[in-house]
KEKE-3310 file (N, C-alpha, C; in steps of 0.2 Angstrom, whole numbers, plus 5000, padded with zeros to 4 digits):
npx = (4434:4444:4447:4452:4464:4471:4472:4481:4492:4496:4503:4515:4522:4533:4527:4512:4502:4503:4497:4487:4472:4463:4449:4444:4430:4422:4410:4413:4424:4435:4447:4459:4469:4484:4494:4509:4521:4537:4548:4543:4540:4547:4545:4531:4531:4540:4553:4557:4544:4535:4527:4518:4512:4506:4497:4489:4483:4475:4466:4460:4454:4445:4437:4431:4421:4414:4409:4404:4412:4428:4443:4456:4473:4483:4499:4505:4518)
npy = (4483:4486:4500:4498:4491:4501:4511:4505:4502:4514:4524:4518:4517:4525:4530:4533:4536:4526:4515:4502:4493:4478:4468:4452:4441:4427:4413:4408:4415:4430:4439:4451:4460:4468:4480:4489:4502:4497:4500:4501:4488:4480:4487:4485:4471:4469:4464:4447:4445:4451:4463:4461:4449:4454:4464:4455:4448:4458:4461:4449:4447:4457:4455:4443:4446:4454:4448:4432:4425:4417:4426:4434:4441:4446:4451:4459:4458)
npz = (4325:4316:4319:4332:4329:4321:4331:4339:4331:4324:4332:4334:4322:4309:4298:4298:4289:4280:4285:4282:4283:4278:4277:4277:4277:4281:4283:4296:4301:4303:4295:4298:4288:4290:4283:4282:4280:4273:4281:4293:4297:4307:4318:4321:4322:4332:4345:4344:4341:4350:4351:4340:4345:4357:4352:4344:4355:4362:4352:4349:4361:4362:4351:4354:4363:4355:4343:4337:4328:4324:4325:4316:4315:4302:4297:4284:4272)
capx = (4440:4449:4448:4456:4470:4474:4474:4487:4498:4498:4508:4521:4526:4535:4523:4505:4497:4503:4494:4481:4469:4458:4445:4441:4425:4419:4405:4415:4430:4436:4454:4461:4476:4487:4500:4513:4527:4542:4553:4540:4538:4550:4542:4525:4532:4544:4558:4554:4536:4531:4522:4513:4508:4502:4492:4484:4480:4470:4461:4456:4450:4440:4433:4428:4415:4410:4405:4405:4417:4435:4446:4464:4476:4489:4503:4508:4525)
capy = (4481:4490:4506:4496:4490:4507:4514:4502:4502:4521:4527:4514:4518:4532:4532:4531:4537:4520:4509:4500:4486:4475:4463:4446:4438:4421:4411:4406:4418:4436:4440:4458:4460:4474:4482:4495:4504:4492:4501:4500:4481:4478:4491:4482:4465:4469:4459:4441:4445:4453:4468:4458:4445:4458:4467:4450:4446:4463:4461:4443:4447:4462:4452:4438:4449:4458:4443:4425:4422:4417:4432:4433:4447:4445:4456:4457:4461)
capz = (4326:4312:4323:4337:4326:4319:4337:4342:4327:4321:4337:4334:4316:4307:4292:4300:4284:4276:4289:4279:4285:4274:4280:4274:4281:4279:4288:4303:4303:4300:4295:4297:4285:4291:4280:4284:4276:4274:4286:4300:4299:4313:4324:4322:4325:4339:4346:4345:4339:4356:4349:4336:4350:4362:4348:4343:4361:4363:4347:4350:4367:4361:4346:4357:4366:4350:4339:4338:4323:4325:4322:4315:4312:4298:4296:4277:4270)
cpx = (4446:4451:4453:4463:4474:4476:4480:4493:4501:4503:4515:4526:4528:4531:4516:4500:4498:4501:4487:4478:4463:4455:4442:4436:4422:4413:4407:4422:4431:4444:4455:4468:4479:4493:4503:4518:4533:4547:4550:4538:4541:4547:4535:4526:4535:4549:4555:4546:4532:4526:4516:4508:4503:4496:4486:4480:4474:4465:4457:4452:4444:4435:4429:4421:4411:4406:4408:4410:4424:4439:4454:4466:4482:4493:4507:4514:4524)
cpy = (4484:4496:4504:4495:4496:4511:4511:4503:4509:4524:4524:4515:4525:4535:4530:4532:4530:4514:4508:4493:4484:4470:4458:4442:4432:4419:4410:4410:4425:4437:4448:4458:4467:4475:4489:4496:4499:4493:4501:4493:4479:4481:4487:4475:4465:4464:4453:4441:4448:4458:4465:4453:4449:4461:4461:4448:4451:4462:4455:4443:4452:4459:4446:4440:4452:4453:4436:4421:4422:4423:4431:4440:4445:4451:4455:4461:4466)
cpz = (4322:4316:4328:4335:4324:4325:4340:4338:4325:4326:4336:4328:4314:4301:4294:4294:4279:4280:4285:4282:4281:4278:4276:4278:4278:4284:4295:4305:4300:4301:4293:4294:4286:4287:4282:4280:4278:4280:4293:4302:4305:4319:4326:4325:4331:4339:4348:4344:4345:4355:4345:4341:4354:4358:4346:4349:4363:4358:4348:4356:4366:4356:4349:4360:4361:4346:4340:4333:4326:4322:4322:4313:4309:4297:4289:4276:4265)
residu = (UNK:UNK:UNK:UNK:UNK:UNK:UNK:UNK:UNK:UNK:UNK:UNK:UNK:UNK:UNK:UNK:UNK:UNK:UNK:UNK:UNK:UNK:UNK:UNK:UNK:UNK:UNK:UNK:UNK:UNK:UNK:UNK:UNK:UNK:UNK:UNK:UNK:UNK:UNK:UNK:UNK:UNK:UNK:UNK:UNK:UNK:UNK:UNK:UNK:UNK:UNK:UNK:UNK:UNK:UNK:UNK:UNK:UNK:UNK:UNK:UNK:UNK:UNK:UNK:UNK:UNK:UNK:UNK:UNK:UNK:UNK:UNK:UNK:UNK:UNK:UNK:UNK)
# end
């Protein structure tokens, strides 16, 4: 999943080397925490959150077929 998120996010941003994803896993869920350069935050979120919503939809769909845990994507400030 980390690779999928990077593949989606890196072409969108001006500082692809500052894209970092950490993973927190518990018994029933996995949280992918995405951090980007502060000036790229708007590009990752998009107008009215459309880019973030589309990215989450793709990741949730891929994760549903990959493992049984609930998957979340958080975009950190």
